[in-house]
matplotlib code that plots the C-alpha trace (Angstrom):
import matplotlib.pyplot as plt

x = [76.0, 78.6, 77.8, 77.7, 77.8, 80.6, 79.3, 81.4, 81.0, 79.8, 80.2, 79.5, 81.0, 81.7, 85.3, 88.4, 90.4, 91.0, 91.4, 95.2, 95.4, 93.3, 95.3, 98.6, 97.5, 96.5, 100.1, 101.4, 99.2, 100.2, 104.0, 104.3, 103.0, 105.0, 108.3, 107.5, 107.0, 110.2, 112.1, 110.3, 110.6, 113.5, 114.5, 112.0, 109.2, 110.7, 110.9, 107.3, 106.2, 108.2, 107.1, 103.4, 103.3, 105.3, 103.1, 99.9, 101.0, 102.4, 99.2, 97.0, 99.3, 99.5, 95.7, 94.7, 97.3, 95.9, 92.3, 93.1, 91.9, 93.1, 96.2, 95.2, 98.4, 99.0, 96.1, 98.0, 95.0, 96.9, 99.9, 97.5, 96.1, 99.5, 100.6, 97.6, 97.9, 101.6, 100.7, 98.2, 100.8, 103.4, 107.1, 107.9, 105.8, 107.7, 108.3, 105.8, 102.8, 102.4, 102.6, 99.6, 97.7, 98.3, 97.3, 94.2, 93.3, 93.9, 92.7, 90.0, 88.5, 89.1, 89.6, 87.2, 84.4, 85.2, 88.3, 88.3, 85.0, 83.3, 84.8, 82.2, 84.6, 87.9, 90.6, 93.4, 91.2, 89.6, 93.2, 94.2, 91.2, 91.9, 95.5, 94.4, 92.2, 94.7, 97.9, 96.8, 100.0, 102.2, 99.7, 99.6, 103.4, 104.4, 107.9, 109.3, 113.1, 113.6, 111.3, 107.9, 105.0, 101.4, 100.0, 98.8, 95.2, 95.8, 97.5, 94.6, 92.1, 94.0, 93.8, 97.2, 98.3, 99.4, 101.4, 99.2, 101.8, 103.8, 100.8, 100.2, 103.8, 104.0, 106.6, 104.6, 104.3, 101.8, 101.4, 103.7, 101.3, 99.0, 101.3, 101.9, 98.8, 100.7, 101.9, 98.3, 96.7, 99.3, 98.1, 94.5, 95.0, 96.6, 93.6, 91.1, 93.1, 93.0, 89.4, 90.1, 87.9, 85.6, 85.0, 81.5, 82.6, 85.7, 83.9, 80.8, 83.0, 85.2, 82.3, 80.1, 83.0, 83.8, 80.3, 80.1, 83.4, 82.1, 78.8, 80.0, 83.5, 83.2, 85.2, 82.7, 83.9, 87.6, 89.1, 92.5, 90.7, 89.0, 92.2, 93.9, 91.2, 91.3, 95.2, 95.4, 95.2, 94.2, 91.4, 92.9, 94.3, 90.9, 88.8, 90.6, 92.2, 90.0, 86.5, 86.5, 87.2, 85.1, 84.0, 82.9, 81.5, 78.0, 77.8, 74.9, 75.7, 73.3, 74.3, 77.9, 76.9, 75.0, 77.8, 80.3, 78.0, 77.6, 81.4, 81.8, 79.3, 80.7, 84.2, 83.2, 81.2, 84.1, 86.7, 84.7, 82.3, 84.3, 87.5, 89.6, 91.4, 91.1, 88.0, 88.5, 89.0, 86.0, 83.8, 84.7, 84.1, 80.7, 80.0, 81.1, 78.4, 75.8, 76.4, 73.9, 71.2, 72.3, 72.2, 68.8, 67.5, 69.1, 68.3, 68.8, 65.5, 64.6, 64.0, 60.5, 59.8, 59.6, 62.0, 60.7, 60.1, 57.5, 55.6, 52.0, 51.3, 49.1, 45.7]
y = [0.7, 3.2, 5.2, 2.4, 3.5, 2.4, 0.1, -0.2, -1.6, 0.3, 2.6, 5.3, 8.5, 11.5, 12.6, 13.8, 11.3, 7.9, 4.6, 4.7, 8.2, 7.0, 3.8, 5.7, 8.1, 5.2, 3.8, 7.3, 7.2, 3.7, 4.7, 6.1, 2.8, 0.8, 2.6, 2.3, -1.3, -1.9, 0.2, -1.5, -5.1, -4.9, -6.7, -9.6, -7.0, -5.6, -9.2, -9.8, -6.6, -7.0, -10.6, -9.7, -6.9, -8.6, -11.8, -9.7, -7.8, -10.9, -12.9, -10.2, -10.0, -13.9, -14.4, -11.5, -12.7, -16.3, -15.2, -12.6, -9.7, -6.1, -5.7, -3.6, -3.8, -0.2, 1.1, 0.1, -1.9, -5.1, -3.4, -1.8, -5.3, -6.8, -4.0, -4.1, -7.9, -7.4, -4.8, -7.3, -10.1, -10.6, -10.1, -13.6, -15.5, -17.7, -16.4, -18.6, -17.4, -14.0, -15.5, -17.9, -14.9, -12.6, -15.3, -16.0, -12.3, -11.5, -14.6, -16.1, -13.0, -10.4, -11.8, -14.8, -12.4, -10.0, -8.0, -4.6, -3.2, -6.7, -8.3, -8.8, -8.4, -6.8, -8.9, -8.3, -9.0, -12.0, -13.4, -12.6, -14.4, -17.4, -17.4, -17.1, -20.2, -22.2, -21.3, -20.1, -20.6, -18.8, -15.9, -15.4, -15.7, -12.1, -11.0, -7.7, -7.1, -10.8, -11.9, -13.6, -12.5, -11.6, -8.4, -5.6, -6.6, -10.2, -9.1, -6.7, -9.4, -11.6, -8.9, -7.5, -4.0, -2.4, 0.8, 3.0, 5.4, 2.5, 1.4, 4.9, 5.2, 1.7, 0.1, -3.2, -6.5, -7.0, -7.2, -5.1, -2.2, -2.1, -1.0, 2.7, 4.7, 7.9, 6.6, 5.4, 8.7, 10.6, 8.3, 8.9, 12.7, 12.2, 10.3, 12.9, 15.9, 14.7, 13.7, 10.0, 9.1, 11.1, 10.7, 9.1, 5.5, 5.9, 8.2, 6.1, 3.0, 4.3, 6.1, 3.0, 0.7, 3.2, 3.2, -0.6, -0.8, 1.7, 0.0, -3.7, -3.7, -4.3, -1.3, 1.5, 4.8, 3.7, 6.0, 4.2, 0.9, 2.4, 4.2, 0.8, -0.7, 2.1, 2.0, -1.7, -4.3, -3.3, -1.0, 2.2, 0.4, -1.1, 2.0, 4.4, 2.0, -1.1, -0.2, 2.7, 0.6, 2.0, -1.3, -3.0, -0.2, 1.5, 4.5, 6.2, 8.6, 7.3, 3.8, 4.6, 5.6, 2.5, 0.4, 2.1, 1.4, -2.2, -2.6, -0.9, -3.1, -6.2, -5.4, -4.7, -7.9, -10.0, -8.3, -8.1, -11.1, -13.4, -15.4, -13.4, -10.3, -8.9, -8.8, -6.1, -8.3, -10.5, -7.4, -5.8, -8.8, -9.5, -5.8, -6.2, -8.9, -6.7, -3.8, -4.8, -4.9, -1.6, 0.1, -1.4, 0.1, 3.5, 4.6, 8.3, 10.3, 11.5, 15.2, 16.0, 12.8, 12.0, 9.5, 6.0, 5.6, 8.5, 7.4, 6.1, 2.7, 2.6, 1.6]
z = [-85.0, -85.9, -82.7, -80.1, -76.5, -74.2, -71.6, -68.4, -64.9, -61.9, -60.1, -62.6, -61.2, -63.4, -62.6, -64.3, -62.4, -64.1, -62.5, -63.0, -61.3, -58.4, -57.8, -58.1, -55.3, -53.2, -53.7, -52.5, -49.5, -48.5, -48.7, -45.1, -43.6, -46.1, -45.4, -41.6, -42.0, -43.8, -41.3, -38.3, -39.4, -41.6, -44.8, -44.2, -44.7, -47.9, -49.3, -48.5, -50.2, -53.2, -53.7, -53.1, -55.5, -58.2, -57.9, -58.2, -61.2, -62.9, -62.2, -63.8, -66.8, -67.5, -66.9, -69.2, -71.8, -71.7, -71.9, -74.8, -72.7, -72.7, -70.4, -67.4, -65.3, -66.3, -64.1, -60.9, -59.5, -59.4, -57.6, -55.0, -54.4, -53.9, -51.6, -49.4, -49.1, -48.1, -45.5, -44.0, -43.7, -40.9, -41.9, -40.8, -43.5, -46.0, -49.5, -51.2, -49.0, -50.5, -53.9, -53.1, -51.6, -54.5, -57.1, -55.2, -54.9, -58.5, -60.4, -58.0, -56.5, -59.3, -62.8, -62.6, -61.8, -64.7, -63.7, -62.1, -61.2, -61.1, -57.9, -55.1, -52.2, -51.6, -53.2, -50.8, -47.7, -49.4, -49.8, -46.2, -44.9, -47.3, -46.0, -42.3, -42.7, -44.7, -42.8, -39.4, -37.6, -40.1, -40.4, -36.6, -36.0, -35.1, -34.3, -33.3, -32.6, -33.3, -30.5, -31.3, -29.3, -29.1, -30.7, -28.3, -29.0, -28.1, -25.0, -24.1, -24.7, -22.2, -19.7, -19.8, -19.9, -23.2, -24.1, -26.1, -27.0, -28.6, -30.4, -31.8, -33.0, -34.1, -31.8, -31.5, -33.1, -35.8, -39.6, -41.8, -42.4, -39.4, -36.6, -37.0, -36.6, -37.4, -40.8, -41.6, -40.7, -42.8, -45.8, -44.9, -45.1, -48.5, -49.8, -48.3, -49.6, -53.1, -52.8, -53.5, -50.4, -48.1, -44.4, -44.5, -44.4, -42.1, -39.6, -39.4, -39.1, -36.2, -34.4, -34.3, -33.3, -30.5, -29.2, -29.3, -27.4, -24.8, -24.3, -24.3, -23.8, -20.0, -19.1, -19.0, -20.2, -20.0, -22.7, -22.6, -23.3, -26.3, -27.5, -27.4, -29.7, -32.0, -32.4, -32.4, -35.3, -38.7, -37.9, -39.2, -42.4, -43.0, -42.3, -44.6, -47.3, -47.7, -46.5, -48.8, -51.9, -54.8, -56.1, -52.9, -50.9, -51.5, -53.9, -52.2, -49.5, -46.9, -47.9, -47.1, -43.5, -43.0, -44.4, -42.1, -39.1, -40.0, -40.2, -36.8, -35.2, -36.7, -35.8, -32.2, -32.1, -33.4, -31.0, -27.8, -28.1, -30.2, -29.6, -32.0, -31.0, -34.6, -36.7, -39.3, -42.4, -41.8, -40.9, -44.2, -46.2, -44.7, -45.3, -49.0, -49.4, -47.9, -50.4, -53.0, -50.4, -48.8, -52.2, -52.9, -49.6, -50.1, -53.7, -54.5, -54.5, -58.1, -58.5, -57.4, -55.7, -52.1, -50.4, -50.8, -47.0, -47.2, -50.1, -49.6, -50.6, -53.8, -53.1]

ax = plt.figure().add_subplot(projection="3d")
ax.plot(x, y, z, "-o")
ax.set_aspect("equal")
plt.show()
């Protein structure tokens, strides 16, 4: 009993980086999109971000204090959840809405299932979908330069023309963190450079989504139509910052590719075939629920063994 082994939740990856280091790098990578959102939408965006992050950290602290658990706010995971939720919200939402979302993300989705490493879906996206269902009007009220209007994807779905260059730079309506593709790509490069993520999930996600749009979008090989879909909505934010979440994505290499393809097909299905102009949040949440099955079907091959699909059935 003196040499009891330490038991921790999956995923089990040997690395010099600790959870706090990884989460801190994610915060750094999100700074370009965060700062652009504040500049683009003004003080209202700053209020939403501060309230969301503060509510997430405070929720985790109070819950763990009441449950007599070890305090984990120092690992930055709650701050990342609050920041990701804020970046998925319009700047026009009332002050109480990010509080509800952060409490739901931290307590319901994360802590009630055991804390970090135990949640079965991305807490920030789960909270966003919960808010979308509960407060649809407020969650779809987008404003830019003081004028309320539809997002470029909504306009595109209605058959209207969109300015792809504005979508790439971020001069459009949308949620706080999704508008500027440039800012999100800078953040993605930071994550890849420091080996926080690799390209398996984002690449398979974006490639499968592009194939779906070209095949079923009704525009043929229209590259402008495809570019608008790639630059619009939360696709880049979701592909690089939320689909790659360690806890809710597959750990096997082939499983990550399959997971990314599923996300791409689901996003394309929701956007092209469905009534919604978006679809990233729901696609990633459904993908999170499929992760246990994906990992079961893609186990790593033991040394000296054939892959499971090549093994003969025992007589």
